RODOKE-248567 format. One record per residue: residue number from 0; residue in one letter; x, y, z of N, C-alpha, C, O in turn. Coordinates in pm, 1 decimal, padded with zeros to 6 digits, always signed. Example, Ala and Ser with C-alpha at 12.3 -4.5 7.8 and 13.67 -1.06 7.14 Angstrom:
# residues 2
{atom 0,'A',{+01319.0,-00569.0,+00780.0},{+01230.0,-00450.0,+00780.0},{+01320.0,-00330.0,+00780.0},{+01423.6,-00331.9,+00846.5}}
{atom 1,'S',{+01285.0,-00225.0,+00708.0},{+01367.0,-00106.0,+00714.0},{+01290.0,+00003.0,+00787.0},{+01340.9,+00113.8,+00803.9}}
# end
This chain:
# residues 83
{atom 0,'M',{-04062.2,-03450.6,+02308.1},{-04017.6,-03483.1,+02432.8},{-04048.0,-03372.1,+02531.7},{-04041.6,-03256.1,+02491.0}}
{atom 1,'N',{-04082.3,-03398.3,+02664.7},{-04106.4,-03295.7,+02754.5},{-03989.6,-03244.4,+02824.3},{-03879.0,-03298.3,+02822.4}}
{atom 2,'D',{-04023.5,-03124.9,+02893.1},{-03901.5,-03066.2,+02961.1},{-03858.9,-03148.1,+03074.7},{-03739.8,-03158.4,+03104.3}}
{atom 3,'S',{-03969.5,-03217.1,+03151.0},{-03901.2,-03289.4,+03274.8},{-03812.7,-03426.3,+03229.3},{-03739.7,-03487.6,+03307.3}}
{atom 4,'F',{-03830.8,-03456.6,+03108.0},{-03733.9,-03568.3,+03063.8},{-03594.2,-03500.4,+03056.2},{-03494.5,-03551.2,+03107.5}}
{atom 5,'F',{-03593.3,-03387.3,+02991.7},{-03450.6,-03316.2,+02988.8},{-03382.1,-03296.4,+03109.4},{-03264.0,-03326.0,+03127.5}}
{atom 6,'K',{-03477.4,-03232.7,+03213.1},{-03434.2,-03222.6,+03360.9},{-03374.5,-03324.0,+03411.7},{-03264.4,-03307.5,+03464.1}}
{atom 7,'K',{-03440.5,-03463.5,+03406.8},{-03400.0,-03563.9,+03462.1},{-03248.7,-03617.5,+03402.3},{-03169.7,-03684.6,+03468.8}}
{atom 8,'I',{-03228.8,-03575.9,+03272.7},{-03089.3,-03606.1,+03210.7},{-03000.4,-03519.6,+03265.2},{-02888.7,-03558.7,+03299.1}}
{atom 9,'E',{-03044.8,-03376.3,+03281.6},{-02933.1,-03284.0,+03334.9},{-02900.2,-03323.6,+03497.2},{-02792.6,-03299.7,+03552.1}}
{atom 10,'S',{-03008.7,-03384.9,+03557.0},{-02964.6,-03409.2,+03695.6},{-02899.0,-03530.5,+03695.0},{-02840.5,-03546.9,+03802.1}}
{atom 11,'K',{-02885.1,-03621.4,+03618.6},{-02805.1,-03742.6,+03638.1},{-02670.9,-03708.6,+03571.1},{-02567.8,-03748.6,+03625.2}}
{atom 12,'T',{-02665.4,-03644.4,+03468.2},{-02527.0,-03610.3,+03417.6},{-02465.2,-03496.4,+03451.3},{-02344.2,-03487.8,+03430.9}}
{atom 13,'G',{-02527.4,-03402.5,+03501.5},{-02463.7,-03270.7,+03523.3},{-02439.7,-03179.8,+03424.8},{-02377.3,-03074.7,+03439.4}}
{atom 14,'V',{-02494.7,-03225.0,+03313.3},{-02441.1,-03153.6,+03185.2},{-02569.2,-03075.6,+03142.3},{-02677.0,-03134.7,+03136.4}}
{atom 15,'P',{-02558.5,-02949.5,+03113.8},{-02705.1,-02880.9,+03064.8},{-02725.8,-02922.2,+02924.4},{-02633.6,-02944.5,+02846.0}}
{atom 16,'M',{-02862.2,-02931.9,+02894.5},{-02911.2,-02971.9,+02773.0},{-02873.3,-02892.2,+02644.9},{-02866.0,-02937.0,+02530.4}}
{atom 17,'E',{-02849.3,-02758.2,+02689.4},{-02812.9,-02661.3,+02578.2},{-02688.6,-02687.1,+02538.7},{-02659.8,-02661.8,+02421.7}}
{atom 18,'E',{-02591.7,-02741.2,+02625.4},{-02444.5,-02777.3,+02579.0},{-02461.5,-02916.6,+02478.7},{-02398.3,-02930.6,+02373.9}}
{atom 19,'V',{-02556.0,-03012.4,+02530.6},{-02558.8,-03115.4,+02453.6},{-02622.5,-03088.3,+02322.2},{-02590.4,-03152.7,+02222.4}}
{atom 20,'F',{-02694.5,-03012.8,+02320.3},{-02781.7,-02958.7,+02189.7},{-02660.8,-02892.6,+02089.3},{-02628.1,-02933.1,+01977.7}}
{atom 21,'A',{-02620.3,-02808.7,+02145.0},{-02490.1,-02719.1,+02081.5},{-02404.5,-02828.6,+02016.6},{-02384.5,-02827.1,+01895.1}}
{atom 22,'L',{-02353.9,-02923.1,+02096.0},{-02243.7,-03030.0,+02050.1},{-02312.0,-03105.2,+01954.4},{-02241.7,-03136.6,+01858.3}}
{atom 23,'A',{-02430.7,-03144.7,+01951.4},{-02504.0,-03245.2,+01834.8},{-02506.6,-03134.3,+01732.1},{-02465.0,-03172.9,+01622.9}}
{atom 24,'N',{-02538.3,-03025.6,+01735.4},{-02548.0,-02932.4,+01614.1},{-02424.1,-02929.6,+01542.8},{-02418.3,-02943.8,+01420.7}}
{atom 25,'A',{-02302.5,-02907.5,+01633.1},{-02180.3,-02890.3,+01572.0},{-02150.3,-03016.6,+01530.9},{-02072.1,-03013.1,+01435.9}}
{atom 26,'I',{-02179.6,-03122.1,+01562.6},{-02139.7,-03251.4,+01495.0},{-02218.4,-03262.4,+01356.9},{-02163.6,-03307.0,+01256.1}}
{atom 27,'Q',{-02341.6,-03221.6,+01359.1},{-02435.9,-03239.9,+01254.5},{-02380.8,-03174.5,+01129.6},{-02391.2,-03227.4,+01018.9}}
{atom 28,'F',{-02327.3,-03068.6,+01148.4},{-02288.0,-02964.2,+01040.8},{-02139.8,-02979.1,+01013.3},{-02092.5,-02919.9,+00916.3}}
{atom 29,'A',{-02065.0,-03051.3,+01088.8},{-01907.3,-03034.3,+01087.2},{-01867.2,-03105.3,+00942.2},{-01944.4,-03175.2,+00876.7}}
{atom 30,'D',{-01743.5,-03075.8,+00909.4},{-01653.7,-03121.5,+00809.9},{-01561.7,-03183.1,+00879.5},{-01486.6,-03121.9,+00955.3}}
{atom 31,'F',{-01556.8,-03323.5,+00859.9},{-01480.0,-03420.3,+00929.4},{-01347.0,-03439.0,+00874.9},{-01268.3,-03516.4,+00929.3}}
{atom 32,'R',{-01317.0,-03373.8,+00772.0},{-01205.4,-03363.6,+00694.2},{-01117.7,-03260.5,+00737.2},{-00996.9,-03257.7,+00713.7}}
{atom 33,'D',{-01194.9,-03159.5,+00813.4},{-01132.6,-03028.4,+00867.2},{-01074.6,-03086.4,+01003.1},{-01145.5,-03143.3,+01086.1}}
{atom 34,'E',{-00937.1,-03065.7,+01016.9},{-00868.1,-03111.5,+01154.0},{-00888.0,-03022.9,+01258.9},{-00881.4,-03065.7,+01374.1}}
{atom 35,'R',{-00914.4,-02891.8,+01234.1},{-00955.3,-02792.6,+01350.2},{-01087.0,-02818.5,+01398.5},{-01110.7,-02804.9,+01518.6}}
{atom 36,'Q',{-01179.2,-02855.9,+01314.3},{-01309.1,-02859.1,+01352.7},{-01337.5,-03007.7,+01433.4},{-01421.5,-03013.1,+01523.3}}
{atom 37,'V',{-01263.0,-03120.4,+01393.8},{-01251.0,-03210.2,+01462.7},{-01184.9,-03212.1,+01615.9},{-01226.4,-03268.4,+01717.2}}
{atom 38,'R',{-01082.2,-03140.6,+01597.8},{-01010.8,-03104.9,+01732.6},{-01094.9,-03037.6,+01843.3},{-01095.5,-03065.4,+01963.2}}
{atom 39,'K',{-01171.4,-02935.9,+01772.8},{-01270.8,-02866.1,+01859.3},{-01383.4,-02966.2,+01905.9},{-01410.6,-02959.0,+02025.8}}
{atom 40,'I',{-01453.0,-03057.8,+01831.5},{-01532.9,-03143.8,+01867.8},{-01476.3,-03226.3,+01976.0},{-01537.9,-03233.3,+02082.3}}
{atom 41,'I',{-01369.4,-03286.9,+01960.3},{-01304.0,-03372.0,+02067.6},{-01296.5,-03302.8,+02191.8},{-01339.1,-03359.9,+02292.2}}
{atom 42,'R',{-01249.0,-03189.1,+02199.8},{-01213.1,-03112.8,+02329.2},{-01369.5,-03090.4,+02390.2},{-01390.1,-03108.1,+02510.2}}
{atom 43,'N',{-01466.1,-03054.4,+02308.3},{-01592.0,-03034.3,+02361.5},{-01655.7,-03149.2,+02436.9},{-01715.8,-03141.9,+02544.0}}
{atom 44,'V',{-01629.9,-03267.5,+02355.2},{-01683.6,-03399.7,+02420.7},{-01590.2,-03421.0,+02551.4},{-01637.8,-03454.0,+02660.0}}
{atom 45,'G',{-01477.1,-03402.5,+02533.4},{-01408.2,-03419.1,+02662.9},{-01455.1,-03336.8,+02769.6},{-01467.4,-03381.2,+02883.8}}
{atom 46,'K',{-01482.9,-03214.9,+02737.1},{-01528.2,-03092.6,+02842.4},{-01667.0,-03151.7,+02900.8},{-01694.1,-03154.8,+03020.9}}
{atom 47,'L',{-01744.8,-03195.0,+02803.9},{-01882.8,-03230.4,+02851.6},{-01879.2,-03360.6,+02945.1},{-01953.7,-03373.5,+03042.3}}
{atom 48,'A',{-01779.1,-03460.7,+02902.9},{-01756.4,-03565.2,+02991.7},{-01665.8,-03536.6,+03124.1},{-01628.7,-03623.2,+03203.3}}
{atom 49,'N',{-01639.9,-03407.1,+03131.0},{-01554.5,-03373.3,+03254.2},{-01431.4,-03468.2,+03254.8},{-01398.7,-03522.6,+03360.2}}
{atom 50,'K',{-01365.3,-03488.5,+03144.5},{-01249.9,-03548.7,+03117.4},{-01147.8,-03457.7,+03048.2},{-01186.2,-03370.4,+02970.3}}
{atom 51,'S',{-01012.3,-03478.0,+03077.2},{-00927.6,-03406.0,+02987.1},{-00879.5,-03496.2,+02878.9},{-00871.9,-03615.2,+02909.2}}
{atom 52,'V',{-00848.9,-03464.7,+02770.0},{-00808.3,-03559.6,+02663.4},{-00654.7,-03506.1,+02655.7},{-00614.5,-03391.3,+02637.2}}
{atom 53,'P',{-00577.8,-03634.2,+02677.1},{-00450.9,-03576.6,+02650.6},{-00393.8,-03565.7,+02507.2},{-00451.0,-03625.5,+02416.1}}
{atom 54,'Q',{-00275.8,-03486.5,+02482.2},{-00275.7,-03438.4,+02350.1},{-00239.5,-03571.8,+02263.3},{-00277.4,-03573.1,+02146.2}}
{atom 55,'H',{-00172.9,-03676.6,+02311.3},{-00150.3,-03783.8,+02196.2},{-00284.6,-03870.6,+02197.2},{-00285.3,-03965.3,+02118.5}}
{atom 56,'M',{-00379.3,-03854.1,+02262.8},{-00523.6,-03933.2,+02251.7},{-00576.9,-03837.9,+02153.1},{-00621.8,-03885.9,+02049.1}}
{atom 57,'E',{-00579.0,-03701.5,+02170.6},{-00650.6,-03615.5,+02074.6},{-00591.8,-03651.9,+01942.4},{-00664.8,-03682.3,+01848.0}}
{atom 58,'D',{-00461.1,-03649.6,+01933.1},{-00414.3,-03662.4,+01795.1},{-00435.7,-03776.7,+01726.6},{-00448.9,-03781.9,+01604.3}}
{atom 59,'E',{-00440.5,-03885.5,+01814.4},{-00483.1,-04025.7,+01755.2},{-00618.7,-04036.0,+01700.1},{-00646.5,-04100.3,+01598.9}}
{atom 60,'L',{-00706.2,-03965.8,+01776.0},{-00854.3,-03956.9,+01744.2},{-00875.7,-03870.8,+01620.7},{-00963.7,-03897.0,+01538.7}}
{atom 61,'V',{-00778.9,-03749.7,+01607.6},{-00780.5,-03695.8,+01479.9},{-00747.0,-03739.3,+01367.4},{-00804.1,-03717.6,+01260.6}}
{atom 62,'R',{-00633.5,-03815.7,+01390.3},{-00586.9,-03902.6,+01274.8},{-00679.8,-04001.6,+01216.8},{-00697.3,-04018.8,+01096.2}}
{atom 63,'S',{-00742.7,-04070.5,+01320.8},{-00834.6,-04184.9,+01289.3},{-00965.2,-04125.6,+01222.7},{-01026.5,-04188.2,+01136.3}}
{atom 64,'I',{-01000.0,-04013.7,+01263.6},{-01124.3,-03964.4,+01181.0},{-01088.7,-03873.9,+01075.5},{-01165.6,-03884.8,+00980.1}}
{atom 65,'V',{-00990.4,-03780.8,+01058.7},{-00944.3,-03715.4,+00936.1},{-00902.2,-03793.5,+00830.8},{-00954.6,-03803.8,+00719.8}}
{atom 66,'N',{-00776.2,-03863.0,+00885.6},{-00689.8,-03926.1,+00775.1},{-00735.9,-04072.5,+00744.3},{-00720.2,-04123.9,+00633.6}}
{atom 67,'D',{-00781.1,-04121.6,+00827.2},{-00821.5,-04280.2,+00813.0},{-00969.0,-04301.9,+00765.2},{-01018.3,-04409.2,+00730.4}}
{atom 68,'G',{-01023.9,-04191.8,+00769.8},{-01197.9,-04186.6,+00717.4},{-01283.2,-04252.2,+00818.7},{-01398.9,-04282.9,+00790.0}}
{atom 69,'K',{-01233.2,-04275.4,+00935.5},{-01331.7,-04339.1,+01021.3},{-01445.4,-04236.0,+01054.4},{-01432.2,-04113.6,+01051.8}}
{atom 70,'A',{-01554.6,-04302.8,+01084.5},{-01665.4,-04203.2,+01141.4},{-01653.9,-04173.5,+01262.4},{-01589.1,-04247.6,+01336.2}}
{atom 71,'F',{-01717.4,-04052.4,+01312.9},{-01708.5,-03995.2,+01433.3},{-01784.5,-04078.6,+01527.4},{-01905.2,-04088.6,+01505.2}}
{atom 72,'N',{-01726.0,-04150.9,+01646.4},{-01793.3,-04217.4,+01712.1},{-01774.8,-04191.1,+01866.8},{-01664.7,-04195.6,+01921.7}}
{atom 73,'F',{-01885.5,-04165.2,+01927.3},{-01855.4,-04132.9,+02074.9},{-01820.3,-04248.3,+02154.5},{-01755.5,-04231.6,+02257.8}}
{atom 74,'Q',{-01856.2,-04363.6,+02117.3},{-01797.1,-04481.3,+02209.4},{-01652.5,-04503.2,+02193.9},{-01587.0,-04550.8,+02286.5}}
{atom 75,'D',{-01594.9,-04467.9,+02071.6},{-01455.0,-04460.2,+02059.0},{-01379.3,-04358.5,+02158.1},{-01284.0,-04377.0,+02233.8}}
{atom 76,'I',{-01446.4,-04259.1,+02133.6},{-01386.1,-04156.5,+02254.6},{-01398.0,-04196.9,+02383.0},{-01296.9,-04195.5,+02453.2}}
{atom 77,'E',{-01527.2,-04241.5,+02438.9},{-01527.9,-04291.1,+02573.1},{-01434.8,-04406.2,+02611.9},{-01379.4,-04413.3,+02721.6}}
{atom 78,'D',{-01420.0,-04507.9,+02499.7},{-01329.9,-04590.7,+02518.2},{-01197.8,-04540.1,+02564.0},{-01150.3,-04565.8,+02674.7}}
{atom 79,'M',{-01130.1,-04453.0,+02455.6},{-01007.4,-04416.1,+02489.6},{-00994.2,-04317.3,+02626.3},{-00885.2,-04298.8,+02680.4}}
{atom 80,'L',{-01105.2,-04263.5,+02669.2},{-01106.3,-04187.2,+02796.8},{-01101.4,-04281.9,+02929.0},{-01077.7,-04243.0,+03043.4}}
{atom 81,'G',{-01126.2,-04400.3,+02892.1},{-01149.2,-04491.0,+02997.6},{-01254.3,-04500.3,+03099.6},{-01237.2,-04539.3,+03215.1}}
{atom 82,'R',{-01383.4,-04454.5,+03037.8},{-01492.2,-04450.3,+03104.7},{-01575.9,-04591.5,+03119.0},{-01681.5,-04594.6,+03182.2}}
# end
């Protein structure tokens, strides 16, 4: 992909591609059984989406991912944030 493609994404979302790549890297190598890592990823997604994640929602997402064994899904987080 070329640089202009990434610049278009940045201009539409307002999110620097370096942050998107850093999050993707964190997700790729994360241990989703580790509650601390899952919480950090959820907070980072909220930060990138410019949405605060209420504590009860964070707890529900963490429980769903860590305890219930659900796969990490950006769509679930978006739905919970009401986007």
